[in-house]
C-alpha positions in Angstrom: 52.7 171.3 54.3 54.7 171.4 57.6 53.7 173.9 60.3 56.2 175.7 62.5 55.3 173.5 65.6 56.1 170.3 63.7 59.8 170.7 63.2 62.9 170.1 65.3 65.7 172.6 65.7 68.9 170.8 66.9 72.4 172.1 67.7 75.0 169.4 68.2 72.1 166.9 68.7 70.4 169.0 71.4 66.9 170.4 70.9 66.4 174.1 71.6 63.1 176.1 72.1 63.4 178.0 68.9 61.3 181.1 68.4 62.5 181.4 64.8 65.0 179.6 62.5 66.2 180.1 58.9 68.7 178.8 56.4 70.2 181.1 53.9 72.2 179.4 51.1 74.3 181.7 48.9 76.2 181.0 45.7 78.5 184.0 44.7 78.6 184.5 40.9 80.2 187.1 38.6 79.3 187.7 35.0 81.7 187.0 32.2 81.9 189.4 29.3 83.5 189.1 25.9 85.0 191.9 23.9 82.4 193.5 21.7 79.5 191.8 23.6 77.0 193.9 25.5 75.5 191.0 27.5 77.5 188.5 29.6 78.1 185.2 27.8 78.3 183.2 31.1 78.7 183.3 34.8 81.6 182.1 36.9 81.9 181.4 40.7 83.2 184.3 42.7 83.7 182.7 46.1 82.6 179.7 48.1 79.1 178.3 48.5 78.0 179.3 52.0 75.1 178.2 54.2 74.0 180.4 57.1 71.9 179.0 59.9 70.2 181.7 62.1 68.3 180.6 65.2 66.5 182.6 67.9 65.5 180.6 71.0 64.9 180.5 74.8 68.0 179.2 76.5 68.3 176.7 79.3 70.4 177.8 82.3 71.8 174.4 83.3 72.9 173.5 79.7 73.1 176.4 77.3 74.7 174.5 74.4 75.7 177.5 72.4 77.3 179.4 75.3 79.2 176.2 76.0 80.5 176.4 72.4 81.4 180.1 72.9 83.4 179.1 76.0 85.2 176.5 74.0 86.0 178.9 71.2 87.6 181.3 73.7 90.2 178.7 74.4 91.3 178.4 70.8 93.9 181.2 70.9 96.8 178.7 70.3 94.8 176.1 68.4 92.9 177.7 65.6 91.7 174.5 63.9 88.1 173.6 64.7 85.9 171.1 62.9 82.6 172.8 63.6 79.3 171.3 64.7 76.1 169.9 63.2 72.9 172.1 63.0 69.5 170.7 61.9 66.4 172.8 61.1 63.3 170.8 60.2 65.3 167.9 58.9 67.7 169.9 56.8 71.2 169.4 58.1 74.3 171.5 58.0 77.7 169.9 58.6 80.9 171.5 60.0 79.0 174.6 61.0 81.0 177.5 62.6 79.6 179.9 65.1 79.7 183.5 63.7 77.8 185.3 66.4 76.0 184.7 69.7 73.8 187.4 71.3 71.9 187.3 74.6 69.5 190.0 75.8 67.9 190.4 79.3 65.0 192.8 79.7 62.8 193.5 82.8 59.9 191.1 83.1 60.7 189.2 80.0 62.0 185.7 79.2 65.6 185.7 78.0 66.2 185.3 74.3 69.4 184.2 72.5 70.2 184.6 68.8 73.0 182.6 67.1 74.3 182.4 63.5 76.4 179.6 62.1 78.1 179.2 58.7 78.8 176.0 56.8 81.0 175.7 53.7 79.7 172.1 53.1 76.6 171.1 51.1 73.5 170.8 53.2 71.6 167.5 53.2 68.2 166.1 54.1 64.7 167.1 53.4 62.0 168.9 55.3 60.3 166.6 57.7 58.3 166.6 60.9 59.9 166.4 64.4 61.1 163.2 65.9 61.2 162.2 69.6 63.5 165.0 70.7 64.1 166.0 74.3 63.8 169.8 74.9 64.6 171.9 77.9 62.2 171.8 80.8 60.3 174.9 82.0 62.1 174.8 85.3 65.2 176.0 83.6 63.8 178.9 81.6 65.6 182.2 82.7 63.6 185.4 83.3 64.6 189.0 83.5 64.1 189.4 87.3 66.6 186.6 88.1 69.7 188.2 86.6 72.3 189.4 89.1 75.7 191.1 89.0 78.0 189.2 91.4 75.3 186.9 92.9 71.7 186.8 94.1 72.7 188.0 97.6 73.8 191.3 96.3 70.8 192.0 94.1 69.5 194.8 96.2 73.0 196.5 96.4 73.8 196.3 92.7 70.5 196.1 90.9 70.6 195.5 87.1 67.9 196.9 84.8 69.2 195.1 81.7 72.1 193.0 80.4 73.3 192.0 77.0 76.2 189.8 75.8 77.6 189.5 72.3 80.3 187.2 70.9 81.5 187.2 67.3 84.1 185.1 65.5 85.9 185.6 62.2 86.5 182.3 60.2 88.7 181.8 57.2 88.2 178.7 55.0 91.3 177.4 53.2 90.8 175.7 49.8 93.0 173.7 47.5 92.8 173.9 43.7 90.2 171.5 42.4 88.3 171.2 45.8 84.8 172.5 46.3 84.9 172.3 50.1 87.7 173.8 52.3 90.6 171.7 53.6 90.3 173.4 56.9 88.7 176.5 58.5 90.7 178.7 60.8 89.6 181.0 63.6 91.3 184.3 62.7 89.9 186.4 65.6 87.1 186.7 68.1 85.6 189.3 70.4 83.0 189.6 73.1 81.1 192.6 74.4 78.8 193.0 77.4 76.7 195.8 78.7 74.4 196.4 81.6 72.4 199.3 83.1 72.3 200.4 86.7 71.2 203.4 88.7 74.6 204.2 90.1 77.6 205.9 88.5 81.1 204.4 88.8 83.6 206.5 86.9 86.4 205.1 84.8 89.6 205.5 86.8 92.2 204.8 84.0 92.6 203.8 80.4 92.4 200.0 80.0 90.6 199.5 83.3 89.2 196.0 83.7 85.6 195.6 84.6 86.4 193.6 87.7 89.1 196.0 89.0 87.6 198.3 91.5 84.3 198.6 89.6 82.4 196.1 91.7 83.0 196.9 95.4 81.0 194.1 97.0 82.6 190.7 97.7 85.9 191.8 96.3 86.7 191.2 92.7 83.9 188.9 91.7 84.1 188.2 88.0 80.7 186.7 87.0 77.3 187.8 86.0 74.7 185.1 87.0 71.4 184.4 85.4 69.1 182.1 87.3 65.9 180.4 86.1 62.5 181.8 87.0 61.2 178.7 88.7 63.8 179.1 91.5 63.1 182.7 92.0 59.3 182.3 92.2 58.8 179.1 94.2 62.2 178.2 95.7 62.1 174.8 94.0 64.1 173.2 91.3 67.7 173.6 90.3 69.9 176.5 91.4 72.3 176.1 88.5 72.8 179.5 86.9 74.0 180.6 83.5 77.3 182.2 84.4 79.0 184.8 82.3 82.7 185.3 83.1 83.7 188.9 82.8 87.3 188.6 83.8 89.7 190.4 81.5 86.9 192.5 79.9 87.9 196.2 79.7 85.5 199.1 80.1 85.2 201.2 76.9 82.1 203.2 77.5 79.9 204.6 80.3 76.7 206.5 79.4 74.6 208.4 81.9 71.0 209.4 80.8 68.0 211.0 82.4 64.5 211.8 81.2 61.3 213.0 82.7 59.3 210.5 84.9 62.2 208.0 85.1 65.2 207.3 87.3 68.7 208.3 86.2 70.4 205.3 84.5 74.0 204.5 83.7 74.9 202.0 81.0 78.3 200.4 81.1 79.9 198.6 78.1 83.0 196.4 78.2 84.9 194.4 75.5 87.4 191.7 75.3 89.4 190.5 72.2 90.9 187.2 71.3 
């Protein structure tokens, strides 16, 4: 029996501080019926074998491996062929894994959490085993809710953020040849990203198709980043100042929601999207 604290979770060879991890292997089947028969006589494949790897973890600001992959995928508009990466959970390995989704959530007074999902159309290999000598991220780089800023840390008091979320999703299409069990190649058909944040000020949408960085942020001109620093820096002033930076350039506002309730301040949630 292997306990949860005895396994490694690796993405492209880098260990992550996983809060949960799972592998879901599916084999799509369809029943075959014969004329005059009530029960199926057999089953046949009805799609590819697919392995889904889902991981929830605490990210590292100076080297967020999955956001680095997201940044790479956003450059594939004219080069849709991608070979995928390797994902390992407790010694079970998935090869040529493709990122389906990436979600990050920032809440007040909480450690950040990231959830990712990968799909592989190859057979998984390996057996459950205990962790090896894997290097994990240090506590100095764990991001916290009170070190998240729109624009930069110097403008935190002028543009306070109560929460922030970011989502990236990709649509992959495997291509098979007759007689092959695994795909010849897997193409990136489309991708999108969505981000939202809540503030206590209202900035109205000026026109349809307005970009988030066009007139929406009025401090320091057209800054196009949202920066997440690690908690060690914020508390003690020591350690690395390398933030996790989300580039919002090109994202267009699609929703602004104002809400008020008893015993609370008025909040305004802004959502923006970008498609690839």
